[in-house]
C-alpha positions, -999 to 999 in steps of 0.1 A, spaced: 133 -878 -612 118 -845 -609 88 -862 -588 119 -871 -567 134 -838 -561 101 -824 -558 98 -849 -529 127 -841 -512 122 -803 -514 89 -807 -494 104 -828 -469 130 -803 -464 106 -776 -460 87 -795 -437 116 -802 -416 127 -764 -413 89 -762 -405 90 -789 -375 124 -770 -360 115 -736 -362 81 -743 -345 104 -764 -317 129 -738 -317 103 -706 -311 80 -725 -286 53 -731 -311 39 -758 -295 5 -765 -312 20 -761 -345 47 -782 -338 22 -813 -329 1 -804 -353 29 -805 -385 38 -846 -367 7 -858 -355 -7 -874 -385 31 -887 -399 42 -924 -397 68 -935 -371 93 -932 -399 85 -898 -411 86 -885 -376 115 -902 -369 132 -884 -401 117 -850 -388 128 -850 -354 162 -869 -358 179 -851 -387 199 -817 -382 188 -784 -394 216 -760 -401 209 -722 -399 233 -695 -386 263 -715 -377 239 -738 -357 235 -776 -367 209 -796 -344 175 -812 -339 143 -800 -328 149 -811 -292 183 -796 -288 169 -761 -300 138 -765 -281 160 -770 -249 186 -748 -261 159 -717 -262 142 -727 -230 106 -739 -250 92 -761 -222 61 -767 -238 78 -780 -273 103 -800 -250 72 -813 -232 50 -822 -266 82 -839 -279 88 -860 -248 52 -871 -242 38 -876 -276 66 -884 -300 95 -907 -275 102 -928 -294 113 -915 -322 129 -888 -306 164 -894 -295 176 -877 -261 214 -881 -267 215 -867 -302 246 -844 -305 245 -809 -320 260 -779 -325 251 -747 -312 261 -713 -299 260 -698 -264 271 -661 -268 302 -662 -287 312 -698 -281 304 -725 -306 297 -759 -285 300 -790 -307 286 -825 -295 259 -811 -270 228 -828 -263 193 -815 -256 200 -818 -216 238 -798 -220 218 -772 -238 194 -765 -211 220 -769 -181 241 -746 -200 212 -719 -206 197 -723 -173 161 -740 -180 156 -761 -147 121 -772 -158 135 -787 -191 169 -800 -171 143 -822 -149 116 -831 -180 147 -846 -200 166 -859 -170 132 -878 -159 126 -892 -193 157 -909 -188 191 -884 -203 226 -892 -198 235 -866 -171 272 -872 -178 271 -870 -216 300 -850 -225 304 -825 -256 334 -830 -284 356 -812 -256 345 -836 -225 321 -808 -210 293 -819 -191 258 -807 -185 267 -803 -148 297 -782 -160 277 -761 -182 257 -755 -151 287 -743 -129 300 -719 -155 266 -702 -155 265 -703 -116 233 -722 -118 230 -742 -81 196 -751 -86 202 -770 -118 238 -780 -103 219 -800 -72 195 -814 -92 221 -828 -119 243 -841 -88 214 -855 -71 210 -873 -103 241 -892 -110 262 -864 -124 299 -868 -118 313 -839 -101 350 -854 -108 345 -854 -145 369 -829 -161 371 -816 -200 397 -821 -223 419 -798 -206 414 -816 -172 395 -786 -158 372 -801 -135 337 -783 -123 352 -765 -91 377 -748 -112 351 -732 -137 332 -726 -104 357 -709 -89 369 -691 -123 336 -676 -128 329 -668 -90 300 -686 -78 305 -692 -39 273 -709 -39 283 -735 -62 323 -738 -52 307 -743 -13 279 -771 -27 308 -788 -46 333 -787 -19 308 -802 4 298 -825 -23 334 -839 -19 351 -821 -47 391 -825 -47 404 -791 -37 438 -797 -52 429 -812 -84 453 -799 -115 444 -791 -151 468 -798 -177 485 -765 -170 490 -775 -134 466 -752 -122 443 -757 -93 405 -740 -86 427 -720 -62 446 -704 -88 414 -698 -111 400 -675 -82 428 -661 -76 437 -645 -108 400 -635 -110 398 -619 -80 374 -636 -66 381 -632 -28 354 -651 -7 361 -681 -33 395 -681 -23 386 -680 14 361 -710 9 389 -727 -10 413 -719 16 386 -734 45 386 -767 26 425 -770 33 434 -758 -5 471 -757 -10 489 -731 -25 509 -751 -54 528 -741 -85 516 -743 -121 533 -752 -150 549 -719 -150 557 -722 -115 539 -696 -103 514 -695 -71 479 -685 -68 495 -658 -48 520 -648 -78 488 -651 -104 470 -626 -82 498 -603 -76 502 -603 -118 467 -594 -126 466 -567 -100 443 -585 -72 447 -567 -44 423 -582 -20 435 -617 -28 472 -609 -21 464 -596 11 445 -626 18 472 -650 6 503 -633 19 487 -634 55 490 -672 53 514 -689 76 527 -710 46 537 -677 28 575 -670 37 580 -633 43 606 -635 10 573 -647 -11 549 -619 5 572 -590 -6 582 -604 -42 541 -605 -47 538 -572 -33 567 -557 -57 548 -579 -84 512 -561 -72 529 -528 -74 543 -532 -108 510 -546 -125 493 -520 -113 521 -497 -130 515 -511 -166 480 -531 -164 456 -519 -189 425 -529 -170 437 -518 -135 465 -494 -143 465 -470 -110 500 -452 -101 490 -443 -68 482 -481 -59 518 -488 -79 538 -465 -56 522 -479 -25 529 -513 -30 564 -506 -41 568 -487 -11 556 -512 12 577 -539 -2 608 -523 -2 594 -512 34 594 -549 44 629 -556 30 643 -534 56 622 -542 85 653 -549 111 626 -566 133 627 -597 106 666 -593 96 671 -577 60 660 -590 28 680 -571 2 673 -570 -34 690 -582 -63 681 -564 -91 686 -579 -127 709 -562 -154 694 -531 -170 673 -541 -204 675 -520 -227 638 -522 -240 634 -505 -207 651 -477 -210 679 -495 -194 662 -487 -163 679 -496 -130 653 -511 -105 652 -493 -69 674 -513 -42 665 -486 -12 634 -467 4 652 -436 -6 651 -445 -45 614 -462 -44 603 -425 -28 618 -405 -57 594 -424 -80 564 -411 -64 551 -387 -87 572 -402 -117 548 -418 -143 577 -431 -168 599 -440 -137 571 -461 -123 561 -474 -157 599 -486 -161 602 -499 -125 572 -518 -129 583 -536 -160 616 -543 -145 599 -557 -116 573 -580 -133 606 -596 -154 628 -601 -125 598 -618 -106 580 -636 -130 611 -646 -153 615 -643 -192 597 -679 -193 561 -669 -181 537 -664 -207 520 -635 -190 550 -612 -190 548 -597 -227 510 -584 -222 517 -553 -199 552 -546 -223 525 -545 -254 505 -521 -233 534 -494 -228 543 -498 -263 510 -491 -273 507 -461 -253 538 -445 -269 526 -455 -303 492 -432 -297 520 -409 -283 538 -410 -317 569 -423 -298 576 -448 -324 612 -454 -315 602 -466 -278 570 -485 -289 592 -504 -312 617 -512 -288 589 -527 -264 572 -545 -287 605 -564 -301 611 -574 -267 577 -591 -262 583 -607 -295 613 -617 -285 600 -632 -252 571 -650 -268 590 -666 -296 616 -676 -272 587 -694 -252 572 -707 -286 538 -689 -277 518 -679 -309 530 -644 -321 501 -640 -348 490 -608 -330 521 -593 -324 531 -597 -362 500 -579 -373 504 -553 -350 541 -545 -364 526 -544 -397 497 -520 -387 524 -498 -369 549 -498 -398 523 -488 -424 510 -460 -399 546 -447 -397 547 -445 -433 514 -430 -438 523 -399 -416 560 -397 -431 578 -408 -397 614 -423 -409 611 -461 -405 646 -479 -401 647 -509 -422 665 -531 -396 631 -530 -377 612 -543 -407 641 -569 -414 638 -579 -375 598 -585 -379 604 -602 -415 628 -630 -401 602 -634 -371 573 -638 -394 593 -663 -417 603 -684 -384 567 -684 -369 551 -697 -402 578 -725 -399 566 -735 -366 529 -729 -375 533 -757 -404 549 -781 -376 520 -774 -353 495 -782 -378 514 -811 -387 513 -827 -351 489 -806 -329 493 -810 -295 463 -819 -272 456 -783 -260 456 -769 -297 425 -763 -318 434 -779 -353 409 -754 -369 426 -724 -347 462 -734 -359 452 -733 -394 435 -699 -389 464 -687 -373 486 -698 -400 467 -679 -427 464 -647 -407 501 -649 -404 506 -655 -444 484 -625 -449 508 -606 -423 537 -615 -442 523 -604 -473 519 -570 -455 552 -568 -444 567 -576 -476 545 -548 -490 560 -520 -465 595 -537 -473 594 -533 -513 585 -494 -506 616 -491 -482 642 -507 -505 631 -486 -533 651 -460 -511 676 -479 -495 707 -463 -488 743 -477 -494 745 -482 -458 713 -504 -457 724 -527 -480 731 -556 -458 697 -551 -438 682 -555 -479 701 -581 -482 688 -601 -450 651 -590 -459 656 -607 -492 669 -638 -475 635 -637 -450 612 -630 -479 632 -663 -498 619 -684 -468 585 -673 -476 584 -686 -509 564 -717 -503 537 -707 -478 504 -706 -491 468 -704 -481 442 -733 -480 433 -722 -512 467 -730 -525 475 -693 -531 514 -684 -526 521 -647 -516 528 -637 -550 492 -650 -557 479 -628 -534 501 -598 -545 485 -598 -580 448 -603 -565 424 -576 -558 405 -596 -538 430 -601 -513 419 -588 -475 436 -558 -460 436 -553 -423 418 -514 -420 439 -508 -391 463 -484 -408 474 -512 -427 453 -502 -459 467 -466 -460 501 -484 -477 491 -520 -481 467 -525 -516 465 -550 -541 472 -561 -567 503 -542 -562 533 -547 -589 561 -530 -566 554 -561 -541 547 -586 -565 584 -579 -581 602 -580 -552 585 -616 -544 596 -627 -578 633 -615 -574 633 -629 -539 625 -665 -553 585 -667 -555 573 -692 -582 556 -675 -610 545 -710 -621 530 -719 -591 494 -731 -590 466 -726 -568 438 -756 -558 420 -745 -592 452 -747 -611 456 -705 -616 491 -694 -618 500 -659 -602 497 -647 -641 463 -657 -642 453 -641 -611 468 -607 -624 446 -608 -658 414 -618 -638 422 -589 -616 428 -564 -646 396 -574 -664 378 -567 -629 394 -535 -629 390 -522 -667 358 -539 -668 366 -561 -698 
């Protein structure tokens, strides 16, 4: 038995030495480690995965990923077979983890043309896709490697193959702004109006990213101005993202009506007023004024605006309807901010998933100015919009927990009703999250769904801790709200982490992680106040986690760790 364990250790050590020699381009060392081995031994050493730092792949894949052409040459010329070209591995590209990547995919994605050529000549499948159906050609298009794109297409790569989201190579090249790759794919017959699952075309992707030259190339190949699943055209996508140059190009198209052009300029101005990245009040005013002037241009007939009803979250702002009213916005930052938010909601509609982003940004600015009432009004509106459209609110909920903690920490009055609203939203989101995990849609990654669910469980605990503090000092006039909070907490009684821990377990556990952006100023565990409130609201004191520990077990362990007993 000991001899077998020793042999396994030696084999494992040798496997790692071979792997790292290939990864680091130590060609002579790689050859020396392999040349006297039997075919079976070489097969095991070269076709078994080695795991390190989140990567799990073979020596050939590692060498291809890191551009070690000498190591790839030796493996292909001296040890094939048994080295296998179509073996899949898990690799990292920047912040992305790619599962099911072959050596060819890695070489194409990392831009190593010489290795791509060697692998293709050796017989590698040019259309072998990853787990998300990304091909080597798509990887090369993402990185803008026209030389690799041309080589793969010449050797049979299918330019029409799509990934799991039905995104084409033309779409990713357009999104990244690689004009030369886009032009090559169009000339090679790429379908310009192909739609992704979200309904977007290559023109949508280029427009929203502001790649004006790519937009022109697509239009030159007769790209149509279609709508995506949210009813947005490329013109609206560009305006919503404050891409002025693209808006100017598309608004001048003969197939765009005057009314569509006016709304695009209004949306563009509104986006400049509240966009985190492209914030510019001068441009906001310029385009809002231009749009209103177009409405009153008597040469083409009047197109009067029909503003929507005022929205409380926007200070009940009434949108401008005349040139004189627009001109009064000049130099008034708050007025332009509120005008912009009103315009966006009217033009995009409440169902648009992009609508809440600037609302959250404007709320964050108010929070930085300690104007928490205005911040909470805007964030609640954004939360309502996202919930209404069944969009994940994981970041929104945590954001509320953070600002609530900040308000308590610095002594700003926090209305119990605000906490109640968010707790109820959190309970509803956890219910929806459970349903998403039980029946995930094709666009949802199961691991991401679990991570979001557990993040919401932790946020729920923070919110309960905040509520526990406030309930200690609740006034008689707040008793109805206090009852609503307890009902919301009752709905949380059965939520669990993957470890089987309930909120009560977590409230008693000193190892419970706490977000360090303001939340840690208020939420510390174990917390008797939070545990008491959970128990009062129906949390089971006898619930067991995955290792059969009750909340009492966890509390005793926390006590022993704290006292050193």
